[in-house]
N, C-alpha and C positions, 0 to 999 in steps of 0.2 A: 744238171748237178745244183744250179742257183735254187730251182723251183724245189727240190728235194730239202735244201737247207731252210728255206723259208717256210716249207710246210711243216718240217720239223720243229722250226722255232714257233709257230704258231701252236702246234699242238703242246709245247712244253708252257707256252704262255697260258694256253686254255685250263692246263692241269693245276698250274700255279693258281689261276683266278679261282677255279673250283676249290682249290683247298682252302684258299683264304676264305671264301664264303662260309665253308664249314666251321673253320676256327672262329671266325667272327662270330657265328651263331652260337657256338660252344662257349665263347668267352662272354657273350651277353645273357645267354640261359642259364650258364651253370652246367645244368643236366639236361640232356635230350635224347630222346630215342631215334633210331634211325629214320622212322616214319616223320618225327618232328623235324628232323634236319631236312628231310626232302620236301617238306611242306614249307619249310622257312626259307630254305634257300632255292626252291625250283628245280634242283637237280634230281635226276632220276634215282631210284632204290639202288641200283647196281652201282651208279657212281659213288654215292653215299658209302655203300659197304666197301669199295675199294679204297676210299680215302680214309676211312675210319680203321680199316685193317691196317693201312700204312702207320697210321699214327699210333695205333696201338702196338704194332710191330716194333715200333722206334720207341716205345716207352713215354711217348708223348701224350697219349690217353688212356683212359681205363675203362672197364665196361662192368655193370653190376646189374642184378635184377632190380626191377622197378614196379610200380604199378600203371596198369593201363588207364589211360585218361584222355579226354577229348582237349581240344584248344583251350577250353575255359577252366581245365584242372579237374573236372568231375571224374571220379574214379568209377570204372565200369569193371564187370565181372569179365573173366577170361584170362586167357594166359598172359602173364606179366611180360611187357618188352622187355629187352635189354636197354639199359640205359648208358648212356656214354657221357663222360665228361673229361676235361683237360686234366692232366695229372699234376697237380701242384707239387709233388715231390719228385717229378721226373727232372726237374731242373731249378736253376735260381737264375735271377736277373741282377746285373749290376748297375748302378746310377751313380754318375760323375757330375757334379755341379761346380763349375767354375763361377765365381762372382769375380768383380773387379778387385775385391779385397779378401775373398775366402775361397776355401775348397772343402766341398762335402762329398763324402762318398757313402754308398749304402748298398746292401745286398738284401735282396726279397726272395720268397718263394713265389711260384707262380700264381698264387692267389693273393698277391700283393701284400702278404704280411712282411713287414720288415725284419730281418733276423739279426742285424748287426749294422752299425752306423757310427761315423766319426767326422770330425771336421777340424780345422785349424784356419787361423789368419793368414793370408797369403797375398803378395803383390802378384796378381795374374798377368796384368797387362804387358809387362816388359820382357818376359822370357817364356817363351812356349816351352822349351826344352826343361827348364825348372819345374814349370806347372805340370807337365806330363809325367816327369820323374816322381813327383811327390804323389801324384795320382795313382801311379803303378805301386808305390810303397802303401797306401791307404788301401788299395783293393787287396793285396796280400794280408794286409791287417785284418780287414773286416772278413774275408774270406776264412781266415784262421779262427776268429772269434765266432763265427757262425758255424764252424765245423763243415764247410762245404769244399767240396773238390773243385778245382778249376774246370774239371772235364764235364761238371754239372751246369755250367754256365751257359745259358742259351745265347746271350747277348750283353751288351753295355750300351746304355744310353747315356750321352754325354751332352752337357748344356755349355754353351759360351755366351758371354753377353756382348754378341755382335751379330750382324747378319751373315749367314753362311751362303756361299755360292752354291747353288744346286748341283752346277755340272762339275766343279772342281772339289768341293769339299772345303774351300778356303775361305778364310775371313776375308770379307770384302772391303772393309774401311779401316786404314792405316791409322786414322785418327782415334778409333776407339779402341783397337787392340794392337797397338804397335809392335809388340813382340811376337805376333803370330801370324803376321803378313808373310804370304808365301808358303805357309806351313799347311800341308793337308793334315789337318788335327784327326780325322777319322783313322788315317793309314797310319800315321805316327803313334796314335794311342793303341792301335790293333797290333801294331809291331811289338810295342813294349809288353802287351798284355798277352798276345797270344790267342785274342779273342775277337770276334766281329763286333764291331763299334759302330753305332748310328749317332751323328752330331746334330744338334738342333739348337736354335736360337733360345737363350734362357726364357724370354717372355712366351715363347710358344709352349715350353714346358710348363710355365706356370699356368697356362691356359688349359693344358692336357690334364693336368693334376686337378684342377679345379672342377674340369669335366667329369673326371673319373671319381674322385672322393669329396669335392667341395661343393662350393656355392653353385656350379654349374651343372650338377648332377641332374640327369633327365632333361637337359636342354640340348638344344642343336646349333641354335645361332648365338655365339657368344663372342664378345670382345673383352680380353683380360688386359688391364693395363697396369703394367709395373712400374712403380715409382720408387726409385731408389737412387744410386750415385748417378744411373742414368734413367732414362724413360724410355719403355717400349711396350708395343701392344703384341699379344698373341691372339690371332683371329681364328675362329672355328667357325664353319658354315657345313651344315648337313652332319655336324658332329665330327668333321675332319679339319685338320690344321690346313690353313691356307698361306702358303709361303709366297706366293706369286711366281713369276716367270724366272727370276733368278735368286730368289730367298730374301729379297729386301722387305716384302711385305710387313706392314706393322711398325715401321719405324717412326713412329709418331712424336718422338722426343725430338725430330728434326723437322717438324713442321711449324712454319711461321706463325708465331702469335704476337710479336712486337716488332713490326718493321722499324729498322734502326736501332735495335736493342743490343744487348752485350753480344760480342763475338763468341761463336761457339766453336768448340773443338774441331767442328767438321768443316769451319771455313766461313760459314754463314752467319748473319746477325738476326738475333731475335728469335732464334728457335726455343721450344718449350722447354728443353733442358736447362736453357740459360737462365730461366726463371722459376721453374718448379722441381728440380731435382733436389735430391737431399743434399748434393754437393753446393749447388748454388744458395740453398736456405740457410745451411749451416755457415757458410761463408758470410752471408749478409748479418746472422746473429753473431757470429763472432766479431765482426766490424763495430757492432752496436755496443757490444759489452767489452771490447778490449780485451777479450781472451778466446782461446781456442774453444770451440763448441764442436763436439762430436754429433753425429747422428742421434745417438743414444741419450746424450745430454739434452739435445733439442727436444727430443719427444718427452723426456721427463719434465722439462719446464713447462712444455705445452699441457701435460697433464696435471701439473701444479698450478694451473691457471696464470702463467706468464703472459703478459698482454703482448709482448713483442713476438714471442714465439707463435701464439695463436694468430697474431695479424699475418705473419709470413706464410704461415701454413694455409690460412684462409686465402691469402692472395694466391698461393700455389694452387689451390683447389679451383679458383676462379680461372686461372690460366689453362688448367687441365681442361677445365669444362669447355672452353672454346675449341679445343681440338677435338674433344669427345663429341661435341655436337657436330661437327664437321664429318667425324667417322660416322655418326648415327645417319646423317643424311644420306652419306654414300652406302653404307652397307646394312643399315637398319637392323642390328642385332636386337635380340629379345632380352638380352640381359647383358650388363657392363659390370665386370668384376674388378674391383680396385685392390690391388695386392702391392707387394715389395715393403721396403723399410717405413716409409711415410703412412701406408694405410693403417699402422699402430694409433695414428693421430684421431682415428675415428670420425665422428661428425663435424670436428673441427675442420677436417679436410673435405668429407663428402657432403655435407650441407651446403657450402658455396659451389661446390662442382655440380650437384643436382640443379641447383637453381640457375646456373649459367647454361647448362644443357637444355633444360625445358624453356629457356627464354630465346635461344638461338637456334635451336633445331626446329624444323617443320613439324607441325602438329603430328601427322600420320607417321613419323619417324618416332615418336616418343610416347604415344597414347599408351602403349602396353609395354614401355621399357621399364625395366628394373635397374636400378644403379645400387650395388651391394658391395660390402666389404668382402675380400677373400677370407677364407676360414682356415687356410693352411700356413699361414705365417711364413716365417723364414725358411721352412722346409718345403715350400711349393714348387721350387724348381727341382729340388732333389727328387721329390716323389714324382715329378713329371718326367725326368730321365728314366726313372723304373716303368712309370706307365708307358713310355715311349717304347721300350722293350716289348711290352704286351700289345701296343698299337701296331707294332710292326712284326708281331710275332710269327706271323704267315712266313715272313722272308726268314726270319732266324729258324724257324722250324724248317724251311726248305733246304737251309744249310745242314741241319741237323739230320734230316731225313736223306740227303744226298751223302753224308759220311757213314751213315748206317749202311746205306746200299752199297757203299764202296768198300 
């Protein structure tokens, strides 16, 4: 009996793997014939026909007549093949972005067009229940605004500003999101929404968004550095997010850059966050001016040429550069994308960062490296949550196919 179950499980995994390859190919190509799909995936034409038939029957893909062409796109005479594409109208994706001080929610169709979006300031850190309730209200709001029925939602991508344990789905660090410790965020959100939810660290979502829409488009080895209230890195290798064994990969804000420096909320001294986060910089600026300085005001002063603001942001760039140089020596990315609130300072932040990286990283790690600003701004993590649904669409589609079969 055990052998039968094992064989059954293996066949199920094989079918899921094959379906994922077909969906990935369609997502990358947009439109493809069955012959194209067989060539791209290496699967037999009969397997392709079965998978495409299942997707079409479930309303997740569509077919239309096309033109016969070779792999270089040259059109040939003959009977035109039937072309297959994912059906953008077959469903919608939801994205939920929790920052330390905000909540954003959006809905998009399957071609990544945002249909409705909303946000509000919110203290997310101290109450998971309050944050999830607010997210549920926002989901109802954006679905109504988009005219989308709940039954069309194929999945929800949700971002949190903390490392997420891969096995339990829970926030790993009480010092970062104290109100979320012990909460299975995906399960709780799914219970409130009645929809499948995938949870990811916010920096990882920023990386995914820049890969799909922004400065990382067309690249595969990317490090995304989010510099905001906290500092985190989203790492992409082979175009795939790298979370590490337990989901903690990328916590660059807690790397040591100043031994004996200020005490960090994680309990260590001299972490990058204590020197270069917007919280730290705005705190120093507030002390020097004798008034409360917000991140927005700090950036306004920097843009206006304020010497103190530019010095503090430049110092932050140098501190971040030390951590990024170490990251480049270890992972050798082709591109480092700097995003988050502080990236709006532009070259005031980036030039000292680049200088320190090139001075401290080994030459082979930086000879072809580009360090560029993100292009998606404050919406990066929200767009990344939407992209996560597409990135994991094979899993969401599998759930949809099972419900159709049932």
